[in-house]
N, CA and C atoms of all chains as a GROMACS GRO file, in nm:
protein
  408
    1MET      N    1  12.712 -11.410  14.008
    1MET     CA    2  12.814 -11.413  14.113
    1MET      C    3  12.954 -11.394  14.053
    2ASN      N    4  13.034 -11.314  14.118
    2ASN     CA    5  13.175 -11.299  14.082
    2ASN      C    6  13.261 -11.372  14.185
    3THR      N    7  13.382 -11.400  14.146
    3THR     CA    8  13.476 -11.460  14.241
    3THR      C    9  13.590 -11.362  14.266
    4LEU      N   10  13.613 -11.334  14.392
    4LEU     CA   11  13.721 -11.244  14.432
    4LEU      C   12  13.824 -11.327  14.507
    5ILE      N   13  13.951 -11.314  14.466
    5ILE     CA   14  14.058 -11.389  14.534
    5ILE      C   15  14.151 -11.290  14.602
    6LEU      N   16  14.163 -11.303  14.733
    6LEU     CA   17  14.245 -11.211  14.813
    6LEU      C   18  14.357 -11.287  14.882
    7ASN      N   19  14.464 -11.216  14.912
    7ASN     CA   20  14.572 -11.272  14.994
    7ASN      C   21  14.562 -11.208  15.133
    8VAL      N   22  14.524 -11.288  15.231
    8VAL     CA   23  14.501 -11.236  15.366
    8VAL      C   24  14.614 -11.284  15.458
    9THR      N   25  14.671 -11.190  15.532
    9THR     CA   26  14.777 -11.226  15.627
    9THR      C   27  14.724 -11.211  15.770
   10GLY      N   28  14.793 -11.280  15.862
   10GLY     CA   29  14.756 -11.272  16.003
   10GLY      C   30  14.682 -11.394  16.053
   11MET      N   31  14.645 -11.486  15.962
   11MET     CA   32  14.576 -11.608  16.004
   11MET      C   33  14.682 -11.712  16.043
   12ARG      N   34  14.667 -11.768  16.164
   12ARG     CA   35  14.768 -11.860  16.214
   12ARG      C   36  14.715 -12.000  16.244
   13CYS      N   37  14.583 -12.014  16.252
   13CYS     CA   38  14.528 -12.146  16.289
   13CYS      C   39  14.387 -12.156  16.233
   14MET      N   40  14.322 -12.271  16.257
   14MET     CA   41  14.187 -12.288  16.204
   14MET      C   42  14.086 -12.197  16.274
   15GLY      N   43  14.119 -12.151  16.393
   15GLY     CA   44  14.033 -12.052  16.459
   15GLY      C   45  14.031 -11.922  16.382
   16CYS      N   46  14.147 -11.880  16.333
   16CYS     CA   47  14.158 -11.759  16.250
   16CYS      C   48  14.082 -11.778  16.119
   17VAL      N   49  14.098 -11.895  16.059
   17VAL     CA   50  14.028 -11.926  15.934
   17VAL      C   51  13.877 -11.913  15.955
   18ASN      N   52  13.831 -11.971  16.064
   18ASN     CA   53  13.690 -11.966  16.099
   18ASN      C   54  13.643 -11.823  16.120
   19SER      N   55  13.729 -11.743  16.182
   19SER     CA   56  13.696 -11.603  16.207
   19SER      C   57  13.678 -11.527  16.076
   20VAL      N   58  13.771 -11.543  15.984
   20VAL     CA   59  13.761 -11.474  15.854
   20VAL      C   60  13.636 -11.521  15.779
   21LYS      N   61  13.613 -11.651  15.781
   21LYS     CA   62  13.494 -11.705  15.713
   21LYS      C   63  13.367 -11.642  15.768
   22ASN      N   64  13.356 -11.637  15.900
   22ASN     CA   65  13.237 -11.581  15.964
   22ASN      C   66  13.219 -11.434  15.931
   23LEU      N   67  13.328 -11.357  15.939
   23LEU     CA   68  13.318 -11.212  15.917
   23LEU      C   69  13.274 -11.181  15.774
   24VAL      N   70  13.331 -11.252  15.677
   24VAL     CA   71  13.298 -11.223  15.537
   24VAL      C   72  13.161 -11.281  15.500
   25SER      N   73  13.132 -11.400  15.551
   25SER     CA   74  13.003 -11.463  15.519
   25SER      C   75  12.884 -11.381  15.567
   26ALA      N   76  12.906 -11.301  15.671
   26ALA     CA   77  12.796 -11.222  15.728
   26ALA      C   78  12.758 -11.104  15.639
   27LEU      N   79  12.841 -11.070  15.542
   27LEU     CA   80  12.810 -10.956  15.455
   27LEU      C   81  12.697 -10.991  15.360
   28PRO      N   82  12.605 -10.896  15.335
   28PRO     CA   83  12.503 -10.921  15.234
   28PRO      C   84  12.569 -10.936  15.097
   29GLY      N   85  12.522 -11.032  15.020
   29GLY     CA   86  12.574 -11.050  14.884
   29GLY      C   87  12.689 -11.148  14.874
   30VAL      N   88  12.733 -11.204  14.987
   30VAL     CA   89  12.840 -11.303  14.983
   30VAL      C   90  12.778 -11.443  14.984
   31ALA      N   91  12.813 -11.523  14.882
   31ALA     CA   92  12.754 -11.656  14.870
   31ALA      C   93  12.840 -11.763  14.935
   32SER      N   94  12.973 -11.752  14.923
   32SER     CA   95  13.060 -11.852  14.984
   32SER      C   96  13.199 -11.794  15.006
   33VAL      N   97  13.268 -11.850  15.105
   33VAL     CA   98  13.403 -11.807  15.139
   33VAL      C   99  13.488 -11.932  15.160
   34GLU      N  100  13.598 -11.945  15.085
   34GLU     CA  101  13.691 -12.055  15.106
   34GLU      C  102  13.826 -11.997  15.145
   35VAL      N  103  13.885 -12.056  15.247
   35VAL     CA  104  14.012 -12.004  15.299
   35VAL      C  105  14.116 -12.115  15.302
   36ASP      N  106  14.235 -12.085  15.251
   36ASP     CA  107  14.349 -12.178  15.264
   36ASP      C  108  14.447 -12.117  15.364
   37LEU      N  109  14.460 -12.183  15.477
   37LEU     CA  110  14.543 -12.128  15.586
   37LEU      C  111  14.689 -12.115  15.544
   38ALA      N  112  14.743 -12.218  15.478
   38ALA     CA  113  14.886 -12.220  15.448
   38ALA      C  114  14.926 -12.103  15.357
   39SER      N  115  14.845 -12.075  15.258
   39SER     CA  116  14.881 -11.971  15.161
   39SER      C  117  14.818 -11.836  15.191
   40GLY      N  118  14.715 -11.834  15.273
   40GLY     CA  119  14.641 -11.710  15.300
   40GLY      C  120  14.543 -11.674  15.190
   41ARG      N  121  14.523 -11.767  15.097
   41ARG     CA  122  14.433 -11.740  14.984
   41ARG      C  123  14.287 -11.750  15.028
   42VAL      N  124  14.212 -11.643  15.003
   42VAL     CA  125  14.070 -11.640  15.039
   42VAL      C  126  13.990 -11.618  14.911
   43GLU      N  127  13.902 -11.711  14.882
   43GLU     CA  128  13.822 -11.705  14.759
   43GLU      C  129  13.677 -11.679  14.796
   44ILE      N  130  13.625 -11.568  14.744
   44ILE     CA  131  13.492 -11.521  14.785
   44ILE      C  132  13.401 -11.515  14.664
   45SER      N  133  13.294 -11.590  14.669
   45SER     CA  134  13.192 -11.583  14.565
   45SER      C  135  13.086 -11.483  14.611
   46HIS      N  136  13.063 -11.381  14.531
   46HIS     CA  137  12.977 -11.271  14.578
   46HIS      C  138  12.907 -11.199  14.464
   47ASP      N  139  12.801 -11.131  14.498
   47ASP     CA  140  12.731 -11.042  14.407
   47ASP      C  141  12.798 -10.904  14.419
   48PRO      N  142  12.871 -10.861  14.315
   48PRO     CA  143  12.948 -10.737  14.327
   48PRO      C  144  12.862 -10.612  14.346
   49ALA      N  145  12.734 -10.622  14.313
   49ALA     CA  146  12.646 -10.506  14.333
   49ALA      C  147  12.611 -10.489  14.481
   50ARG      N  148  12.627 -10.596  14.559
   50ARG     CA  149  12.588 -10.590  14.700
   50ARG      C  150  12.708 -10.596  14.794
   51ALA      N  151  12.813 -10.667  14.755
   51ALA     CA  152  12.932 -10.678  14.841
   51ALA      C  153  13.053 -10.636  14.759
   52ASP      N  154  13.105 -10.516  14.784
   52ASP     CA  155  13.220 -10.469  14.708
   52ASP      C  156  13.349 -10.488  14.788
   53LEU      N  157  13.461 -10.466  14.722
   53LEU     CA  158  13.591 -10.490  14.785
   53LEU      C  159  13.611 -10.409  14.914
   54PRO      N  160  13.575 -10.280  14.917
   54PRO     CA  161  13.595 -10.206  15.044
   54PRO      C  162  13.519 -10.269  15.161
   55ALA      N  163  13.397 -10.316  15.137
   55ALA     CA  164  13.319 -10.377  15.245
   55ALA      C  165  13.382 -10.508  15.290
   56ILE      N  166  13.430 -10.586  15.193
   56ILE     CA  167  13.493 -10.714  15.225
   56ILE      C  168  13.624 -10.691  15.300
   57ARG      N  169  13.701 -10.595  15.253
   57ARG     CA  170  13.828 -10.561  15.320
   57ARG      C  171  13.802 -10.516  15.464
   58GLN      N  172  13.701 -10.433  15.482
   58GLN     CA  173  13.671 -10.382  15.616
   58GLN      C  174  13.630 -10.495  15.711
   59ALA      N  175  13.552 -10.591  15.659
   59ALA     CA  176  13.510 -10.704  15.743
   59ALA      C  177  13.631 -10.785  15.787
   60ILE      N  178  13.723 -10.809  15.696
   60ILE     CA  179  13.844 -10.888  15.729
   60ILE      C  180  13.930 -10.811  15.829
   61GLU      N  181  13.946 -10.682  15.805
   61GLU     CA  182  14.031 -10.602  15.891
   61GLU      C  183  13.969 -10.579  16.030
   62SER      N  184  13.836 -10.590  16.038
   62SER     CA  185  13.770 -10.574  16.169
   62SER      C  186  13.813 -10.685  16.265
   63GLY      N  187  13.858 -10.797  16.210
   63GLY     CA  188  13.906 -10.907  16.292
   63GLY      C  189  14.056 -10.904  16.315
   64GLY      N  190  14.121 -10.796  16.271
   64GLY     CA  191  14.265 -10.783  16.293
   64GLY      C  192  14.351 -10.852  16.188
   65PHE      N  193  14.289 -10.897  16.079
   65PHE     CA  194  14.364 -10.958  15.970
   65PHE      C  195  14.388 -10.852  15.863
   66GLN      N  196  14.486 -10.879  15.775
   66GLN     CA  197  14.521 -10.780  15.674
   66GLN      C  198  14.499 -10.836  15.534
   67VAL      N  199  14.452 -10.747  15.445
   67VAL     CA  200  14.438 -10.783  15.304
   67VAL      C  201  14.559 -10.727  15.230
   68ALA      N  202  14.638 -10.817  15.174
   68ALA     CA  203  14.764 -10.774  15.109
   68ALA      C  204  14.735 -10.712  14.972
   69MET      N  205  13.342  -9.632  18.416
   69MET     CA  206  13.373  -9.756  18.344
   69MET      C  207  13.341  -9.878  18.430
   70ASN      N  208  13.279  -9.978  18.370
   70ASN     CA  209  13.256 -10.107  18.435
   70ASN      C  210  13.353 -10.210  18.377
   71THR      N  211  13.371 -10.318  18.450
   71THR     CA  212  13.453 -10.427  18.397
   71THR      C  213  13.365 -10.550  18.380
   72LEU      N  214  13.368 -10.604  18.260
   72LEU     CA  215  13.291 -10.724  18.228
   72LEU      C  216  13.391 -10.837  18.203
   73ILE      N  217  13.368 -10.951  18.270
   73ILE     CA  218  13.456 -11.066  18.250
   73ILE      C  219  13.378 -11.178  18.184
   74LEU      N  220  13.424 -11.221  18.068
   74LEU     CA  221  13.355 -11.325  17.992
   74LEU      C  222  13.447 -11.445  17.973
   75ASN      N  223  13.385 -11.561  17.954
   75ASN     CA  224  13.460 -11.681  17.916
   75ASN      C  225  13.432 -11.708  17.768
   76VAL      N  226  13.534 -11.691  17.686
   76VAL     CA  227  13.517 -11.704  17.541
   76VAL      C  228  13.585 -11.831  17.493
   77THR      N  229  13.514 -11.910  17.416
   77THR     CA  230  13.572 -12.033  17.361
   77THR      C  231  13.593 -12.018  17.210
   78GLY      N  232  13.682 -12.101  17.158
   78GLY     CA  233  13.709 -12.100  17.013
   78GLY      C  234  13.839 -12.032  16.977
   79MET      N  235  13.904 -11.969  17.075
   79MET     CA  236  14.034 -11.904  17.048
   79MET      C  237  14.145 -12.009  17.061
   80ARG      N  238  14.229 -12.019  16.958
   80ARG     CA  239  14.331 -12.125  16.958
   80ARG      C  240  14.473 -12.070  16.949
   81CYS      N  241  14.488 -11.945  16.913
   81CYS     CA  242  14.624 -11.892  16.894
   81CYS      C  243  14.619 -11.740  16.915
   82MET      N  244  14.735 -11.675  16.905
   82MET     CA  245  14.740 -11.532  16.926
   82MET      C  246  14.668 -11.455  16.813
   83GLY      N  247  14.652 -11.519  16.697
   83GLY     CA  248  14.573 -11.457  16.590
   83GLY      C  249  14.427 -11.446  16.632
   84CYS      N  250  14.377 -11.551  16.696
   84CYS     CA  251  14.239 -11.549  16.748
   84CYS      C  252  14.224 -11.444  16.857
   85VAL      N  253  14.323 -11.436  16.945
   85VAL     CA  254  14.320 -11.337  17.053
   85VAL      C  255  14.314 -11.197  16.993
   86ASN      N  256  14.396 -11.174  16.893
   86ASN     CA  257  14.399 -11.045  16.825
   86ASN      C  258  14.265 -11.014  16.759
   87SER      N  259  14.205 -11.117  16.703
   87SER     CA  260  14.075 -11.100  16.638
   87SER      C  261  13.968 -11.056  16.738
   88VAL      N  262  13.961 -11.124  16.851
   88VAL     CA  263  13.862 -11.088  16.954
   88VAL      C  264  13.889 -10.946  17.006
   89LYS      N  265  14.016 -10.916  17.030
   89LYS     CA  266  14.050 -10.781  17.076
   89LYS      C  267  14.003 -10.674  16.978
   90ASN      N  268  14.029 -10.696  16.850
   90ASN     CA  269  13.990 -10.599  16.748
   90ASN      C  270  13.839 -10.583  16.739
   91LEU      N  271  13.768 -10.696  16.740
   91LEU     CA  272  13.623 -10.691  16.724
   91LEU      C  273  13.557 -10.617  16.840
   92VAL      N  274  13.603 -10.644  16.962
   92VAL     CA  275  13.540 -10.580  17.079
   92VAL      C  276  13.586 -10.435  17.093
   93SER      N  277  13.713 -10.410  17.067
   93SER     CA  278  13.765 -10.274  17.080
   93SER      C  279  13.697 -10.176  16.986
   94ALA      N  280  13.646 -10.227  16.874
   94ALA     CA  281  13.583 -10.139  16.775
   94ALA      C  282  13.446 -10.088  16.821
   95LEU      N  283  13.390 -10.148  16.926
   95LEU     CA  284  13.258 -10.104  16.973
   95LEU      C  285  13.268  -9.970  17.044
   96PRO      N  286  13.171  -9.881  17.022
   96PRO     CA  287  13.169  -9.757  17.098
   96PRO      C  288  13.150  -9.787  17.246
   97GLY      N  289  13.224  -9.718  17.329
   97GLY     CA  290  13.208  -9.734  17.473
   97GLY      C  291  13.301  -9.836  17.535
   98VAL      N  292  13.382  -9.902  17.452
   98VAL     CA  293  13.479  -9.999  17.506
   98VAL      C  294  13.614  -9.930  17.523
   99ALA      N  295  13.667  -9.935  17.646
   99ALA     CA  296  13.793  -9.866  17.675
   99ALA      C  297  13.913  -9.958  17.660
  100SER      N  298  13.899 -10.083  17.702
  100SER     CA  299  14.012 -10.176  17.690
  100SER      C  300  13.963 -10.319  17.689
  101VAL      N  301  14.042 -10.406  17.627
  101VAL     CA  302  14.009 -10.549  17.618
  101VAL      C  303  14.136 -10.628  17.647
  102GLU      N  304  14.128 -10.715  17.748
  102GLU     CA  305  14.242 -10.803  17.777
  102GLU      C  306  14.197 -10.947  17.762
  103VAL      N  307  14.279 -11.026  17.694
  103VAL     CA  308  14.242 -11.164  17.665
  103VAL      C  309  14.351 -11.258  17.713
  104ASP      N  310  14.309 -11.363  17.784
  104ASP     CA  311  14.404 -11.470  17.821
  104ASP      C  312  14.369 -11.593  17.738
  105LEU      N  313  14.461 -11.629  17.650
  105LEU     CA  314  14.435 -11.739  17.556
  105LEU      C  315  14.413 -11.871  17.628
  106ALA      N  316  14.496 -11.900  17.726
  106ALA     CA  317  14.491 -12.032  17.792
  106ALA      C  318  14.356 -12.057  17.859
  107SER      N  319  14.304 -11.956  17.926
  107SER     CA  320  14.180 -11.975  18.001
  107SER      C  321  14.055 -11.929  17.925
  108GLY      N  322  14.073 -11.848  17.822
  108GLY     CA  323  13.960 -11.793  17.749
  108GLY      C  324  13.898 -11.673  17.819
  109ARG      N  325  13.965 -11.626  17.923
  109ARG     CA  326  13.912 -11.514  18.002
  109ARG      C  327  13.931 -11.383  17.925
  110VAL      N  328  13.821 -11.310  17.906
  110VAL     CA  329  13.825 -11.181  17.836
  110VAL      C  330  13.772 -11.075  17.932
  111GLU      N  331  13.855 -10.976  17.960
  111GLU     CA  332  13.819 -10.870  18.054
  111GLU      C  333  13.802 -10.740  17.977
  112ILE      N  334  13.681 -10.684  17.986
  112ILE     CA  335  13.645 -10.569  17.905
  112ILE      C  336  13.608 -10.452  17.993
  113SER      N  337  13.683 -10.344  17.980
  113SER     CA  338  13.650 -10.222  18.051
  113SER      C  339  13.564 -10.136  17.958
  114HIS      N  340  13.444 -10.101  18.004
  114HIS     CA  341  13.349 -10.037  17.913
  114HIS      C  342  13.252  -9.945  17.986
  115ASP      N  343  13.194  -9.857  17.909
  115ASP     CA  344  13.085  -9.772  17.957
  115ASP      C  345  12.955  -9.847  17.932
  116PRO      N  346  12.887  -9.896  18.037
  116PRO     CA  347  12.770  -9.981  18.016
  116PRO      C  348  12.654  -9.910  17.947
  117ALA      N  349  12.654  -9.779  17.949
  117ALA     CA  350  12.547  -9.705  17.880
  117ALA      C  351  12.566  -9.708  17.729
  118ARG      N  352  12.690  -9.734  17.685
  118ARG     CA  353  12.718  -9.731  17.541
  118ARG      C  354  12.747  -9.869  17.483
  119ALA      N  355  12.806  -9.957  17.562
  119ALA     CA  356  12.838 -10.092  17.515
  119ALA      C  357  12.778 -10.192  17.612
  120ASP      N  358  12.669 -10.258  17.571
  120ASP     CA  359  12.606 -10.354  17.661
  120ASP      C  360  12.645 -10.497  17.622
  121LEU      N  361  12.607 -10.593  17.705
  121LEU     CA  362  12.647 -10.731  17.684
  121LEU      C  363  12.600 -10.786  17.549
  122PRO      N  364  12.475 -10.760  17.507
  122PRO     CA  365  12.435 -10.815  17.377
  122PRO      C  366  12.523 -10.765  17.261
  123ALA      N  367  12.562 -10.638  17.265
  123ALA     CA  368  12.647 -10.585  17.159
  123ALA      C  369  12.786 -10.649  17.163
  124ILE      N  370  12.838 -10.666  17.284
  124ILE     CA  371  12.970 -10.727  17.300
  124ILE      C  372  12.967 -10.873  17.256
  125ARG      N  373  12.864 -10.943  17.297
  125ARG     CA  374  12.848 -11.083  17.257
  125ARG      C  375  12.840 -11.096  17.105
  126GLN      N  376  12.762 -11.008  17.044
  126GLN     CA  377  12.745 -11.013  16.899
  126GLN      C  378  12.878 -10.990  16.826
  127ALA      N  379  12.958 -10.895  16.878
  127ALA     CA  380  13.088 -10.867  16.816
  127ALA      C  381  13.178 -10.990  16.823
  128ILE      N  382  13.180 -11.056  16.938
  128ILE     CA  383  13.264 -11.175  16.954
  128ILE      C  384  13.216 -11.288  16.863
  129GLU      N  385  13.084 -11.306  16.859
  129GLU     CA  386  13.028 -11.415  16.779
  129GLU      C  387  13.040 -11.388  16.629
  130SER      N  388  13.051 -11.262  16.591
  130SER     CA  389  13.068 -11.230  16.448
  130SER      C  390  13.199 -11.287  16.396
  131GLY      N  391  13.295 -11.311  16.485
  131GLY     CA  392  13.422 -11.369  16.446
  131GLY      C  393  13.425 -11.520  16.461
  132GLY      N  394  13.311 -11.580  16.492
  132GLY     CA  395  13.304 -11.725  16.503
  132GLY      C  396  13.345 -11.778  16.639
  133PHE      N  397  13.362 -11.689  16.738
  133PHE     CA  398  13.395 -11.733  16.873
  133PHE      C  399  13.265 -11.739  16.955
  134GLN      N  400  13.271 -11.808  17.069
  134GLN     CA  401  13.150 -11.825  17.148
  134GLN      C  402  13.168 -11.766  17.287
  135VAL      N  403  13.062 -11.706  17.338
  135VAL     CA  404  13.061 -11.656  17.475
  135VAL      C  405  12.989 -11.761  17.561
  136ALA      N  406  13.062 -11.817  17.657
  136ALA     CA  407  13.005 -11.926  17.739
  136ALA      C  408  12.911 -11.869  17.844
   0.00000   0.00000   0.00000
């Protein structure tokens, strides 16, 4: 497992946090997702052979959030 | 185009509203999505032959929101 740390903007409440968690967790190869609302820091533990950055970015952006 | 009106729970702020709008709008056959945060009312104009309720429900639930 690798750890990917992203800065995600557009999250305003715990509903948004939950949304990002759900969208990323649904990807194959993602083991865990931790989100800090205040900083926008999203830490993703994943198998890089199965879940790559473009797929993770697309999942986050599908919910209207942005990866900085 | 048909209009589908759903009651969606779990939205707490305009970020959540934006998330639901993005997730549903991305489906083929969806023409427009209007969301009222206070009531949870989501009004979806869609082609029922291309976007059916199970697909719409799945898109909303992928973001961690619930269709009542």
